[in-house]
C-alpha positions in Angstrom: 133.9 66.5 182.2 132.2 69.8 181.1 129.0 69.3 179.6 128.8 70.5 175.9 126.3 73.4 175.0 122.9 72.2 174.3 121.2 75.3 173.4 122.3 75.1 169.7 121.1 71.5 169.4 117.6 72.5 171.1 117.3 75.3 168.9 118.0 73.4 165.4 115.6 70.8 166.7 112.6 73.5 167.4 113.6 75.5 164.0 113.4 72.2 162.4 110.0 71.0 163.7 108.7 74.7 163.1 109.5 74.3 159.3 108.5 70.8 159.0 105.2 71.8 160.1 105.0 74.3 157.6 106.3 72.0 154.8 104.1 68.9 155.5 101.1 71.5 155.8 99.7 69.9 158.7 96.5 71.0 159.8 97.8 73.2 162.8 101.0 74.5 161.0 99.2 78.0 160.0 98.7 78.6 163.8 102.4 78.0 164.4 103.6 79.9 161.3 104.3 83.3 163.3 107.0 85.2 165.1 105.7 84.6 168.7 106.2 80.6 168.2 109.9 81.6 167.5 110.3 83.3 170.5 108.8 80.1 172.4 111.0 78.1 170.5 114.3 80.3 171.8 113.2 80.6 175.4 112.8 76.8 175.7 115.8 76.0 174.3 117.6 78.6 176.6 116.1 77.3 179.4 117.1 73.6 178.6 120.5 74.6 178.5 120.2 76.4 181.5 118.5 73.6 183.5 120.4 70.5 181.9 124.0 72.2 181.7 123.4 74.0 184.9 124.2 77.3 183.3 122.0 79.9 185.2 123.1 82.8 183.1 120.6 81.0 180.4 117.4 80.8 182.3 116.6 84.8 183.0 116.6 85.7 179.3 115.1 82.0 178.5 112.2 82.6 180.7 111.9 86.3 179.4 111.8 85.1 175.9 109.2 82.3 176.5 107.0 84.2 178.8 106.8 87.1 176.2 106.1 84.5 173.3 103.4 83.0 175.0 101.6 86.0 176.3 101.9 87.6 172.6 100.7 84.2 171.2 97.6 84.0 173.7 96.7 87.7 173.9 94.7 87.8 170.5 93.5 84.1 170.6 92.1 83.9 174.0 89.3 86.7 175.0 90.0 86.7 178.8 93.9 86.7 178.4 95.0 89.8 180.4 96.5 92.8 178.1 98.0 95.1 180.7 101.2 96.4 181.9 100.9 93.5 184.5 101.8 90.7 182.4 104.9 92.2 181.8 105.9 92.7 185.3 104.5 89.1 186.2 106.9 87.7 183.1 109.9 89.6 184.7 108.8 88.1 187.9 109.0 84.8 186.8 112.3 85.2 185.2 113.9 86.5 188.2 112.4 83.9 190.8 113.3 80.7 188.3 116.8 82.1 188.2 117.1 82.6 191.7 115.6 79.1 192.3 118.2 77.5 190.0 121.1 79.5 191.2 120.1 80.5 194.8 122.3 83.9 194.4 120.2 86.8 193.2 116.8 87.6 192.0 114.4 86.7 195.0 113.6 90.3 196.0 113.2 91.7 192.8 111.0 88.8 191.7 108.8 89.0 194.8 108.2 92.9 194.4 107.4 92.3 190.9 105.1 89.5 191.5 103.5 91.8 194.3 103.0 94.7 191.8 101.6 92.1 189.0 99.2 90.8 191.3 97.9 94.0 192.6 97.8 95.2 188.8 96.1 92.2 187.6 93.5 91.8 190.3 92.6 95.7 190.7 92.8 97.0 187.2 91.6 100.5 188.5 95.2 100.9 190.6 96.6 103.2 187.6 93.5 105.5 187.6 93.6 105.5 191.5 97.0 106.3 191.9 96.7 109.4 189.0 93.7 110.8 190.9 95.0 110.4 194.2 98.6 111.6 193.7 98.1 113.7 190.5 101.3 115.6 191.2 103.4 112.4 191.6 101.6 110.7 188.7 103.7 112.8 186.5 106.9 112.6 188.3 107.0 108.9 189.4 109.3 107.8 186.7 112.1 110.0 188.1 111.8 107.8 191.2 112.3 104.7 189.1 115.3 106.6 187.2 116.6 107.5 190.8 116.7 103.9 192.0 118.1 102.6 188.8 121.1 105.0 189.3 121.6 104.1 192.9 121.6 100.3 191.8 123.6 100.9 189.1 126.6 102.9 191.0 126.1 101.1 194.5 129.3 99.1 195.6 128.8 95.8 196.7 
């Protein structure tokens, strides 16, 4: 017997709890009344659907929304929270790796590459400055390399 979709139920529970905290004027409700918490609730609902109902296609967007929600929530609340592009590659890496962990199909290589890039950027904040000064000519045209890799990945045959 196929398991029914859990996502709508978890989503309604999360949104209900969100508005119940607002209605009851709980002491922490003002901190939770923002768009970042909505991203977190949707991401958690998608991840629960992915893990419990074994729908791997829900994990990637779930981790992505959860990660972005957590990042945007804490970036202005915690002084030491990193606010650089390395956080976005780290969130993407987590989405790929969680999806690979559950499905064992794809995502391991991009996840590991993005994780390495994230670690380098987050630990070495001068990486971008070093790259632009060392490779000043390449620094202006490196997006063309990304575009070429993307075109190759889209057009290659399996």
